[in-house]
N, C-alpha and C positions, 0 to 999 in steps of 0.2 A: 791461397785461393778459398776463400768464403763462398760457396755454393748455397742457393735458396732456391726454394718452389712457393708460388703463389697461386691457388685455384680459383678464387675469386674477386678477382679484378678485371675491368675492361677500359680500353681505352676509349670514352664518348667521341673525341675528335681532339683535332692539334690543326693548330694554324700558328704562321710567323708573320713578322715583317721586316723588312731592311729599308734602309737607308735610300732615300732618292737620289742622294749623290753618289756617282760611280765613277772609280779611276781605272781607266783601261790601262795595262802595263806598257801598250805601245806608247802612250803616252809621257812616257816617264825615260825617256830615252837619257835624260841628260843625267840621269843618276847611274846610269854606265857608261860614265867619260863619252857619251856619244857616239858609242861603239854600237852597232846594228849587231853584229856579230856576236860580241858579248851579250847582248839584251835577248836575241836568238836561242843563243846557248842555254840560260837561265830559262826562259821559259818552254823548252823543250823538254828539260830535265826535271823542272817543277809542278809544269803544265800550270803556269802563270797564265791568267786571263785579267779577268774583272774583278772589282769588289765593291761593296757598295760601305759610305763610311759616313758618322756623324757631322752633324756640327758641333760648335763650342757648346751650342744649350741643349742638345739632347744627351741624355744618359741612358744606361742599359733600361733603369725607372722606366723612364719614359716608351723605349720600345716593346716593354714587356706590358705594360699597360694597356699601350694601343690593341696586342695583340690579343690580350684578356678582355676588353670590352668586343672588341670583333667574333670572336671566340662565343662569349655568353650570348650575344646577340644572334649569332649563326644557330647555337646549338637550341636558342629560347630558354637559356636557364635562369630561374629565378635567384637573383644576386641573394636573397637573407637565407636560401637552403645551402649555401655552399659553408664545408664547415672546416675546411683547413687549406691554409695556402703555403705551397713553398716555394720560396726564391733561391735559384740558384744562377750564381754570378761570381764574380773576382772584382767586377768595376760596380762598387756601390756608390750612391750618391755619399752615403756619412760612412763613419766607422761605426754608428749607431744614432739611431734605432734600425732595427733590420730593415732593408729595403723590403719583405712581404710586408711590415706593419706601415710603410708607407703607401705602398700599394690597396692594402686593403683600405685604407681609407677613402683613397683617390677611387675607387672602386663604389664605398658607399657600402659594406659588407657587413651582418650583422656581428654583434659583439661576440655569438655563441660560435666562433670560428676559430681556430691553432694555427699561427701564424709565425714561420721561421725561415731563416734563410739557412742556405750549403754553401760554405764559402772555400776558397785557394786551394780549389779542384781543377778548377778550369774545364780543358778537354774532357774530360772523365765527366764532368758535372751532370750531365743529361741522365747518366745511367744511376748514379747514385740518387739523385732526385726520384727517379722513379723505382727505383728499390723502398725507399722512404716513404712514398705515396701508398705503395700498395700494401707495405707494413703496416702503415697507420689504418688501411681498410679494411685487410685481411684481419685486422687483430680486433677489428670494431670501436676502435677509437673512433674513428667519423666513417662515415660512410660516403663522401667524396675529397677528390682536393683536383685544387687548382693548381698545377706545378706551372711555374714560370721559369724559365731559362734563357738567359741572356748576358750578352755582354757586348762592351764596345771595345774590340780588341785594337780596332786601328789607334787607339792613344796609348798603346802601351810603347811605342819606339817613338823616334823623329822620322821626318819623311826620309833624310837622306841616309837613313841606316837602310844598305839593303843587304843586310842577314836575315833581317826580321820583318824590316814592316811593310815590304811586298807582299807578306803571306796571309797579313791578316786583314777582316772584312768586319762587319759589323751586323747582329740582327736579336731581335727577340723573338718570344716562342711562347705560346701557352696552350699545354695539357688540360684536359679534364679526364679525369680517372673516378670511378665511381663503381657500389659494390655490384655484384650481378649472383642471382643464386645460381646461373647456370653455370657448370664448370668452363672454365678460361683459363687454361694452365700458363702461366711463364715461368722464366727460369732466369737464376743472373749469377754472376760470379763478380766475385769484387776482392780486390789485390791491393796494397798496399808495400811499397819498396820504400821506408823513410830514410834508409841510410843515404838515399839520393837527393835529401830535401833542397841541397843547395845547386841541384843543377839545372834547374828553370826556375827562377826566381826574379821577384822586384825586391833589391834589396833596399829601398828607403822609401817612409812613407808611412811604415810601423812605429810602434812603441819602441824598438830597437836601434834605430834609426829615423829619428824624425827630420821631415823636410824643414831647415833651418838656413838663415844665411850664408853658413859655411860652405853649403853646398847648392845654392839654386844656383848660381853660374859657374858651377863646375862643369864645365864640356871636356870629356873624355873624348880622344880621336883612335881608333885602334890603327894598325899599319897600311890598313885600306882604305881610311879615311873615313870609316864609318862613324856616324857621329852617337854618344852615349852621355845618358845622362844617368844619377843614381837610381832613380826610380823609373827608369826604363825596365822593361824586361830583359832580364839576361839569359842566354840558354848555351850553356855547353852540348853543343851539337852533336857531336861525334858520339859521347854518352845518352845521348835521347835516344839518338839514333838505335844504339846496341838494346836499349830497354825497350824499346819498340817493338824489335824484329823479336827479344826475346819472349816477351810475354803478351805481343798480340796473336800469332800464329798457336802459342801453346793455349791462351784464354779460349780461342777458338774452338780447338780441339777437345780439351776437357768439358768446355759446356756442353758442347754437341753428345760430348759420350753421356756425361751426366744426366741429360735431359733423353738419352737413349734414341736420337737422330742423327742423321747423315745431312753432308751438307746438300744433298738433293732434294730433304725435304724441308729447304730452305728457298722462299721465293726470291729472296736479297738480301744481301750481309749491305747492313749502311756500317762501312768503314770509318773512324774520325777522320776527316779530312786535314789531317797535318799539312801536306801538300802531294803533289800526284805522285811523285816517286813512292813515299813512303806507303799511300794507299795500294800503291802496284805491289811493291814489294813485300807487303804483310799479305796480300791477298794470294799472292804466289807462293809464298813460303806455307802458306794454310792449303794449298791446294785448290782453292776457289775456283771456278771457270768464268773466263772474260763476262760471260754476258749476267753473271749473279751478282755482281759488285759495279762500281764506276765512280772515278774519281771528278767527273766534271761538274759536280756543283762546288767544288774547291775554285775550278778555270771561272765558276759564273759569279761565285760568292766569298772564294779565296777560305782562310780558316777562320770562323766564327767562333774560337773558343769552346765556352761551354755549349754554345748551342749549334755547334758541329754537325755532330750526329744528327739534330734533331731537324737542320736545314738539308742533310740528304733524307729524312723520311719526307718532309715535306717535298721537297723535288723529285724525287725517284721513286716513293711508294705508293702513288696514290689508288694504283692496283694491286697492290701486293697485300698479301694475307698474313702469313708467318715470317716474319722480318728478324735478323739475327744484329746486334749492336756492337760493336764493339769498339771501346773508345780507351785512351792512356793518357795520361795528363800528369798536372804539377802535384808534387807530393815525396816521393814520386806515385801516383795513383794509378789505378786502372781499373776497369767495369766493362762487362759484355751482358747482352739480356737476349734471351730470346722472346718476342713478343706476339700478339695472335693482334691483327689489325683487321679481320674481317668483323663488317660492320661498323667499324670506326669512320667518321667523316675526317678526310684530309683537305683541307682547305686551302692546302700552300700556301705563298711565301708569296705579299701582297705589299706594295711600298707605303712605307709609312706617314700616315697625316697626323700632325699635330693635334692633338684633343683642345691643349689651351698653349698660350704663348710663354714659352719659358723667361725666366728674368735673364739679362746678359751677367756676366759676371759682374760689371762696377755694380748693377743694380742688386746682385746678390750682396757685394762686400755692403754694400750701404743700408741694404735689410737688416743684416747680423748686428753691424755697428750700432744699430738702433736696438736689435734685441738685448746687445750686452746693455744697452745704456737705461734699458726699460723703459723705452718710450713707445713701443708697440702696445 
């Protein structure tokens, strides 16, 4: 566990967007063999409810750009004075360039701006993005940072897959951090258990196993008829649960000790919304009283991957000052933080409204064909 402290960085504001399209688990009875008792049992155990999902034209870049535009407007920020952009996601538009560079161009920011992505961490990504923004600002590299964190996690799996698909929703968030002369202490804990790298993974799509015609139509069904493709999210559930139970409560205890704080000193614990059961179990093992945490965000928005813990901040922490963030994700990575939100603007979650019309898949294919032929 890597422990760190920063004293001159503040979060000026945070805002998130979710797609308009909403799926209610009660409308998916057909995926539970039309067995109402089976559906109700799953709802109760996992706290399943609703989730917002993108259409086939919308990406995490679109969501985060939208959140950024709204936040910049609400905070009355001069775009030409933004000095860094960090984009955190596992659902990028392209292998390269970095999504941060795409959004930089879309927003029309100054060339005097440091841009890069944080990728491959998923659900722990927001805390990892936060610590990098803090480090850049505290070190004097930049005076401010636009941290964008979002995922289209609903695209991880086939809808017929009842192990994973009903757990994931989509969201994009924007957080603006800046230097402050006044002391504003924050604490971080980060760690990695790389020996479990294959416990939560998308096997195909990278350079190790590119998506080619030999796997395009390869549909895999497990014994329960859940549908899988090689480019789907694959999770060894019990291994991930064990990892979460080991690092979640321990991280909470260790970071509180490092910060010289107690549970009572925290206004709220924003725990990664993996599912309702995991949130409750982590909190119970850490000894957190029920009024200081919630799994209701999962019930409303599902697991939004990299944006998950940010959705808790937006949904539950508008009136909170000292907040503890606890995350765990792909890699296997984990990260916790104690942040001070006093005097920060929390604009909550809004419905995504496209800034421009995106190309359909057919139009994209046509465009890139012309691009390769130098016809553009």
